[in-house]
N, C-alpha and C positions, 0 to 999 in steps of 0.2 A: 601113563604117558609122561614124557619129560616136561619140565617146565619150559615155556617158550616166551621169550622176551618180545614185546610188541615190535613189529617190523618198523623200520625207518620209512618215512614217507618218500624219501628221494631214492634215486637209483645209483647216483655216483657216491663212492664211498670216501670217507675222510680218514687220513693217516695223520696221527699226532705223535710228534717226537716227544719222548720224555727225557727229563734232565733236572737241574737243580730246582726249577720252579714247579716241578711235577713229580714229586717223590713220594708224597704220603698216599695212603690208600683213599683218603678222603678226596685229595685233589684228582688222582686218577679216575675214580668213580665219577667225580664232577665232570671230567673231560668226556668220559663215556656217555653219561647222561645228556651232555650238550650236543653230542652227535659224533664222537670219535668211534670209528668201526675198527681200526687197527692201530696198534702201538708201535713205534719204532724206537729201538735202543741203538744209540750212535756210539759205536766202539772206538771212535776217534776220541772220545772223552769218557772220563769215569773208569772205574775199576771193575773187574769181573764181579766182585762182591756187590757193587752198586746195581749192576744190571740183573744179577740173580735176585736180589731183593725186590726190585721193581717188577720182574717177571713173576715172582711168587704173589705179589699183590694183584697183578692182572688175573692170575688164575683164580684167586679168591673171589674177585669181582665176577668172573665167568661163572663160578659155581653159584654165587649169590643171584645172578640174573637169569642163568639158564641160557645165555647167548654165547655161541663160540667167538672168542676173541683172538684173532691172529696176532702174532708177535713177529716183527721184522727186526732181525739183527743185521745192522749195516756195518760192513768191514771197512777200515780206513783206506787200505790200498797203499801203494808206494807214495811217499812224499818226497818230491824233488826240490832241493833247496840249494841256494848258494852258501858259501862259508861266512866267515866273519871279517870285519874290517878292523885295521889296527887303530884307527883314530876316529871311530864313529862313522856315522852315515856319509855318503859321498853324493855329489851332484853329477848326474850324467846329462850331457847336452847333446841334442841332435847333431849328427855329423862327426862326433869325436869316436876315436878307436877305443875299444875296450876288449880285454882278454879274459877268457875263462880257461882254467886249467886244472890239473890235479895236485898242484903244489899246495901243501897244508899251511904255508905261511899265510898270516893275516893278509887281507887285501888292502888295496889303496885306490887311488883315483883312476888308475889305469888297468887294474886287474883284480880278480877275486877267484877263489877256489870254487870249482863246481865238482863235489865229490861223487860223481856219477859217470864212471867210464862208459856205461851203457849209452849214455846221451852222445859222447864223442864218437862212439862206434856207428851211430846212426845218422849223424850229421853230414851234410854235403854243402858245398858252396851254394849260397842263396837261401838256405834254410832260415827260418825265423825262430827266435827264442823270446818268450815272453816272460817278464819278471814282475813279481809282485802283483798278481792278479791281473796281468796285462797292462799295468800302468807304464811299464818300460818295454819297448820292443827293440830287439837287436837283429841285425841281418849278418849271417855268417859270410865272411870274405875269404877265409882260408881255415882249414881244420886238419887235425891229425887224430891219432888215437888217444891223445892225452891233452889236447888243447883246442880252442876255437878262437880265432881272431874275428872280431865283429865290429860293425859300425852301428852306432846308436841311431836308430830311426826316429824314436820318440823317447824322451828321457825325463826323469824327475829324480828325487832323492832315492837312494838305495841303501838299506841297512841291513844288519846281520840276518842271515838265515831266511830271507825272503824266497817265496816259492818260484819255481821255474816250470813253465809249460812249454812243450815242443809240438806245435800243432801240425807241422808238415810231414812228419815222419812217424813211422811205426817203431817204437822203441823195443828192443830186445829184452823186455822185463815181464816177469810173471806179475799178475795182479795180486798175488798172495806173498806178502813178505813174511819172514818168521813171526812178526807180531800178529799178522792176520791169521796165520795158521794156528797160533795159540788162542786167538779170539774165536776162531771158527770152532775149534774143539770145545771151548768153553760154552759157546752159543748152543751147540748141538746138545751138549750135556744138560744145559738148562731146559732145553725143550723148545727152542725158537722154532717157529713154523716156516719163516722165510729167511733166506740169507741174501743180503744185497751185496753184490760184488762190484767193487769200485775198480777204476783204471782198466776197464775192458776195452781192448783194441781189436781182438779177433775172435772167431768162434772157438779157437783152441783154449782161449782164456776161460770160457764157460765150461768147456769139457774138463779142464783141469779141476775146476772147483766141484764139479758134479762127481768126478771120480773120488774125491775125498769125502763128499757128503754122503754118497751112496744111498740116496733116496730118504735120508732122515729129515730132510727139510726141502722145500722148494727153492729154486735159484732165480733171483731176480737180478738181471744185468743192468747196471747203471750205464746209461748212454751219455757220457760226459766228454767224449773225444770225437773229433772229425773222423778218425780211422774207424770208430765203432759205427758211425752213421753209414760210412761207405760199406761196411760189412753187416748192414742191418738185417737183411733177410737170413743169412746163415746163423747169425746170432740168435734171432728170433726162433729159428728152427730148433736150437738146442736149449735156450733158456725157457723157464716156466713162466716168465714175466719180464717186463722191462720198466725202467724208470727214465723219464725225461729229465736229466739233471741239468737244468737250465743255466745254473750259475756257472758251472765249469764250461758248458758249451759256449756260454756268452763270453768266455775268456779266450777260448781257442778258435772260435770263428767270428766273423763280423756280426754285431748285434742284429743287424737287419736280416740275417739268415736264420736266426733263432726261431722266430714264429712259424715259418714255413717248415723248418725241421721238426718242430713240435707237432705240427699237423701230419707230417709224413709219417712220424713214428707212431702216433696214435692211430692212424688209418691202417698201417701195415700190421700193427700189433692186433687190432681188431680183426683183420683179415686172417691172421694166423690163429685167432682164437686164444690169444694170450693176454692176460691183464696187463694194463699199462697205468703207471702212476705219473702224473705231472707234478713236478716238485721244484722247490727253491724259490724264495722271494716272493711267494704268492701274496702274503699279507705282512710284508717286512716291517711296515711302519708300526704294526701293532706290537713289536717288541717293546715299544716305549709309549705308544698311544692307545687309548681304549677304543678307537674306531679306525678302520682302514681308510686310505685314499680312494677316491672314486675310480682311479685308474687301477688300483689293485683289485677292487670289486669286479671291474670289467674283465681283468685278466683271469680271475677265478671262474667268471662265467663263460669265458672263451673255452677253457678247457672242458667245461661241462657240455657246452653246445657242440664240441668236437667229439664227444662220446667217450672221454677218457673213463677208465674204470674207477680211478681214485685221484684225489688231489691231496697234497701233503702240506703240513706245517712242519717247520724246522725249529729255529730258535724262538718263534712266536710262542710255541707251547713248551719248549724245553727250558728256556731261560728268561723269557720275556716277562713283563710286568702284568700282562693281561692274558693268561693262557686259556681260561674258560671262555672269555669274551671273543678270542680268536677263533675258537672251534665253533661257538655259537653264531657268529656272523658268517663263517664259511658255510655252516649248515643252512642258514637262511638264504644265502646267495644261491646255493645249489638248489634248494626247494623252489625259489622263485623262478630260477632260469627254467627249470623242469616244467613249470606251470605255463610257460610261454607256448602258445599254440604252434609256433614254428619249430619248437624244440625237436619233437619226433619227426617232423617233416624233413628236417636237416639230417637226421640219423638215417632215414629211409633212403635219402638221396645218394647216401654213400653205402648203400647195401652191397654186401660182398657176394660174389658168385658162390653158389653151393657146390660142393663136391658130389659126384655121382654115386652116392651111397644112400642105403636105407635110413641110416642114422640122421643124415642131414636133411633127407626128405621129410622124416617124421618131425624133426625139430622145427623145420620151417612151416610144416603144416600146423603144429601146435600154436605158433604165433598167429597164423591166418585164421585158425579156428577160434582162438581167443578173441581176436578182433571182430569177427563175424557175429559170434553169440554173445558178445559183451561179457566175457569170463573176466573174473577179477584177479586170477593168478594162473601161472603155468607151473605145474609141479614136475620135478625130476627126481627120480630115485637112482642113486648112483653109488658105486663103490669107489672107483678111481677118480672120479670128478669129470670125466670126459663128457658125459651126457649134459652135465649143467653148464660146462664151458661152451658147449654148442649152442645151448639155449641162450646164454648171455651174449654170445657173438651176434645173434639176431637182434639185439637191442630191442626187445618187445616193450610195449607201452605198460604192461602190467608187471607186477613183481614175480620173481622166480623163487618158488618155495623149493629148496633143495633138501631132500631127505637122504641121509646116509648113516649107516650104522657106525662109520669110522669118525671118530672125533678129529683126528688129524685132517681128514678130508673136508670136514665142515669148517674147520678153522682156516684152511688154505683158500677154500671157495668163497669165504666171506669178503675177500678182497674184490671179487669179480662184480662187474656192473649188474645191479638189480637183484642180486642173489641174497635171499633170507635162509641161511643154512640152519638146519636142525638135526642134532644126532638122534637116531631112532634105534629101536631093537631091530635085530635081524628079522627081515620079513621074507617069506619064501613064495608068496602068491600075489599075483597082480591085484586081485580083488581086495585082499587084506591091506595091501598098500594104498589102494584108492581110498578105502574107508579111513585109514589112518591119516592120510593127507588131508581129508575133509575135516577131520577133528583138529588137526594142527592148525589148518588155515582159520578155522573158527577161533581157536584159542589165542592165536597171535594177532588177531584183528585183520588178517588178509581178506577174510570173507565173512559175510553175514549169512544167517540161516536163509536158505533158499537161492543163494547166488551160486553161479557155475564156476568150476575151475577145470582146467585141461590138465590131464595127468599123462606123462610119458615115462616109459622105462624100457628096459631091455628084458626080453623073456627068451630063455630062462634067466633068472636072477644071478648075479655073481659073475658074469662074464663081461669085462670091460668093453666099451665101444659097440654094443649090440642093441642101441636103441631101436626098437622095431614096433612098439605098441603105443596107442593113444586112446584115451577114454575121457569122456566128459562126465564130470561127477557133480551133483548138486550138494552143497554144504548142508548138513543137518537132516538130510533124507535117511 
């Protein structure tokens, strides 16, 4: 029987970003021991060699612990920026005119280059442009294929190469730049389990990435633009999972709309049976401080109460001064939130309607049976992962022990709510699998001798999406 790392007590997973503060095997292992379930490699920073070395260390820790550890390769996506200024930063005042164009000459007080013809192609009178993370807002009063005349709505200093956001229009841009395509090829070659796709606007963006990936990794669509939120359902239909990228959403939509958008995305992702990560600025103050603010703790808890599959640390664990402490406190917040007696009541209140299939019926029955008899775990045996995703979608109160002969399936499913994934030998009979499940449940601490577990699978084995059998097994019998 394979070694099985003791299961986490919480059901919401933690994603930790690696970077300069978390490069050594000792530090990555410390983050894992503190509660990190998945590691993110941010391809906006670092070299392919940097990421390859970190991924190799993750795989060593995976072998040491016997627990599948998924790796998320996060692609940068297009970066839209203004050009440079001839005499340093300028001051933009509300009400003044300001021109953006393709002219390569350095800018001044009244104009600057915007080297992105795709933006001019999409602009129309009345469109808004946001510069420098939304600190500057411009409204277009006239535009053509190579220019935009604007009025400053809100202004401040503007310096070289600050970012540009265009919230009102869908830009005719692929989310995959030449850099992203090179990064994607490298990430797949390294063996990344998930690919995070930035700058998603349309379902076609996800389809383009999936065509290149060809099943070698799962695709996580980052929802960071209003256009993506408008296309949420078709994007969810194509993607394997989604991320609520709140930092960029907070730039391109009013801050007061971000909380309800987060709840909408989490709710619809659960309905679709796709994992959802809530990300950005969750414990931002811990980049420099050993403890979070109370508001940050409440923010993390809100994502857990909403039923998100995972919550993510970015700079806190990648470049902050307290990476282990950040994971530790995030783990504690998630555990304490889950212990609240209203936690599961809230998840049940948002229960999703079942499809009229045998698989959904068996999965829903497994949750009901587990609650009725006081079982300590639900066991799924899966090849593709569909059985386990269905069980996770139900948000049961007990852990989901996922048994699969495919290591890549075990890694991908580790991101999902409540799933403790274990790679197993190939099993041909339901009875043999049930016995094996009981042994793994004992070894991993999911069950004590004499406690019941509920086992589901599809018979005959090896046919995806055929969950049709349920059995109650007593551990240690």
